N, C-alpha and C positions, 0 to 999 in steps of 0.2 A: 398336576393332579393332586397335589398335596398342600393346597393353600390353607394354612392353619389359622384359627381364630385368634389365639393368644400370641402376642408378639414375642413374649419371652420364650414360649414353646417353639415358635418359629426359629429363633436364633439357636436354641439348643439342639433342635432336631434336624433342621435343614440348612442352617447357616445362611448362605447368600440368597437374596430375594429371587433371583432368576432360577433357583434350583428347587423350588417347592415341588414341582410336578414329576419328579423322577421316582421310579419304583424298582428299576433293575437292581439286583438280579432276581427280585421276587416277581411273581405273576398274580398274586392276590391283588385285586383292584381296590384302590382307595377311592372313597366317594368324592373327594375334592377334585375339581377339574383343573386344567393347566392354567386357566385365567383368560379373560377376554383379550383377544388379539394376539395371544402368545402361541408360539409353535414349539413343540418338543420334538427333537430328533434324537433317536437312540440307535446304537449299533453294537454288535458284539459277536462273539464266537461261542458255540456250544460244542463240547466234546463229551460224548455219551458212550459208555462201555456196556455191552450186553443189551443193546437196543433190540427189542423183539417186535416183529410185525406179524400178528396172528393171522391176518387175511392172506398175505403173500407167502408166509412161512419163512421169511428171511430173518436172520439174526446176525448181529455183528456190532462193530464199532462205528458210530455215526459222528460226522463232523458237519456242523452247520456254520457257514461263513459266507458273507456276513448275515447275521440276523438284522432286520431293519424294522424300526417302528417310527411312526409319525403321529403326533397328536396335535390337533388344531383347536384352539379355544374359540368357540363360536359365540360365547357370551360368558358372563361371570359364573354361570351355573352349568354350562354344557360344553362338551367337546366331541370332536370327531376323531376316531382312531383308525389307523391302518397299520397292520402288523403282518410281517411275513419274513421271507428270506430269499436270497438270490441263488444259493447253491447248497444242496445237501449231498453228501457222499457217504455211502455205507460200505465199509470193508467187511465182506461177508465171511462169517466164521461157521455158519450152519444153515442148512436148508431143511425145513420141516414140511411134512405134508400139510396142506392148507387149502381152504375153499377156492382161492383164486391163483394158486401156484401155477396152474396150466396156462395162465395168461402172461406170465413173465417173459419179458424180452431181455433177459440178462444171461450172458454167456460166460463172463469172466468172474473174477473174485471180488468185483466191486460194482456198484450201481450208483447212479446219481440222478438228481432232478432238482427243480425249483421247490420251494416250500409253498404250502397252501397259504393263501392270503385271508386274513380275518379283518372284516370291516365292522366297526362298532360305534355306538353312541353312548356316552355316559352323561347323566344328568344328576346334579345334586339337588335333593328335595328339601333337606333341612341342614342348616349349618350347625356346627358344634356350639353348644351354649350351656354353660353351667355344668350340670350333671348329665345333660343330654348329648349323645354322640351325633356326629355328622351322619346323614343318611342319604343314599342315592340309589339309582337304578342304572343298569347297563344292559343294552341289547346288542347282539353281535351275530354276524353270519360268516361262516367259514366257506370259502370258495374252493372248488376242487382243482387247484392248479397242478399239484403233483399227480401223476398218473399211476394206475394200478399195474401198467406194463413194466414200470421201473421197480415195482415192489414197495415204493415209499409212499404211495398215495392210495386213496380209497375211491376217488371219483364220485364222492357224495357231497351234497351241500347241506350243512348243518346249521341249526339255530340255537342261540344261547340267550338266556335271560337270568339276571342275578339281582338280588337285593344287596346293597353294600352299606357297611357301617364302620365308623372309626371313632376312636376316642384317645385324647392325650391324657396321660397320667404322669405329670412332671416331665421327665426327659424320655418317656417311653410312649410310643404310639402303637396302639393295638387296632388292627383292621380285621374285619370278618366279612366273608361273602357266603351267600347261600342262594341257590337257584336251581334251574333245570336246563337240560339241553335236549334237543330233538335231533337224534342221530339217525341218518339213513342207513339202510342195510346195503352194503356194497355188492351183495350176491343176489339181491332181489329188489326191484324197483317199487314194490308195493308194500314194503314193511319198514317200520321205524322202531327205535327204542328211545323212550324218554328216561333219561338218567338224572340222578341228583348230582349237582355240582356244589363244591364247598371250598373254602380256603380260610385259614387263620394265619395272620402274620404279626410279628413284633419287630419294631425298630427301636434300638436303645442308643441314645447319643452318648459318645465317650468324650468328645470335645466339640467345639463349635463347627468343626469340619469333618469329623470322623464318627461313624456309627456302625454298630453290628446289627445284623438283621437275620431273621429266620422265619420259616413258614412251613405249614403242611397244606398242600393243595391237591385236589383231585376230583374224581367223580365216582359215583357208586351206582351199579346196575340195580334197577328196581323191578325188573321183569321176572315174574315168578317162574317162568319156564326156562330161565337162563338167558344170558346176553346173546344178542345177535352178533355175527362176526364183525369185529372191529369196534364193538361198543362195550367192551369188557370194563370192569372196574379198574381204575388206575389211580395211583396216588404216589406222591413224591414229597420228600422233605428237602428244603434248601436252607443252607447256612452260609452266611457270607458277611461282607463288609462293604461300606461305601465311603468315598472321600471326595469332598467338594472343594473345588478351587475356582473362584469366580463363578461363572455361569456354567461350568462344566463339572460333571460328577463322574468319577471313575468307580468301577465296581468289580467284584469278583466273588464267586461263591461255589460251594460244593453241592452236588445233587445226589441224593440217595433214594433209589426206587423202593417203594414199600409194597408193591404188588408184582406179580409175575409178568403182567403186560407192561412194557416200558423198559427203561434202562435199569441196570443194577446199581451203577454209580456213574458220576460224571462231574464235569466242572463247566463253569460259564464265566466269561469276563467281557467287559464292554465299557462304553461311556455314553453319557447323555448330555445334550446341550439344549438349554431353553433360552429363547430370545423373544423380544417384542417384535412382531412381524407386521401388524396392521392395527388400525383403530376400528373398533366396533361402533357403528352408528347408533 
């Protein structure tokens, strides 16, 4: 996802050739695809304290393990993305009155489910050149794999569209996203909320193998009458680091929630592997 134009910037920022396309522990999307015929595999664990689910009313400490992501380079400018997770478990610390709390099938002090799957496509429209940033677009759909009976899902199918931009400034790469999401109302099938989505990230190379990263990423409700259940304004800041060795990159980061909806604090760690899988005709 991070195929940079200037070779010197590539060495400074991403080190090994097979490691361009990695963005963990960040979620802000870089416009550069993984590369024609390449496959990116990433996995990790998320530990989130004070995770809040406004629709089910549950609150507690959430563990996601493993989180899984696959990106396939369809061409030099496009990739297919599939992201999700195999297991989420919430240790419940509080139950609040909520719109769908009556549907919960949770009797103990914890609940678990699979994660929702997000399927997306990213296309680079312009490569970085001189003073011009790289520009791309991304479209994605979230599928309702997690159920509202577990309290961890919404049973809604959501759509996302974003404009992506990125620019290298010596050993620093700055990435920005702006777009919208169409979020369904989990309490009523005939309503939706169109929210603004955004993200800004910075990656600063320390050595040829190590870099520090940070971002602010989230969504903002634009509905004048207030957000529908489950479509509240959400925002989080991530700070972390990445270390590349060969075609594998290790990462770790801290997560700080900036809004009431979502976690108060958390951490994430994982790894990414990029390899040449096939030839594009």
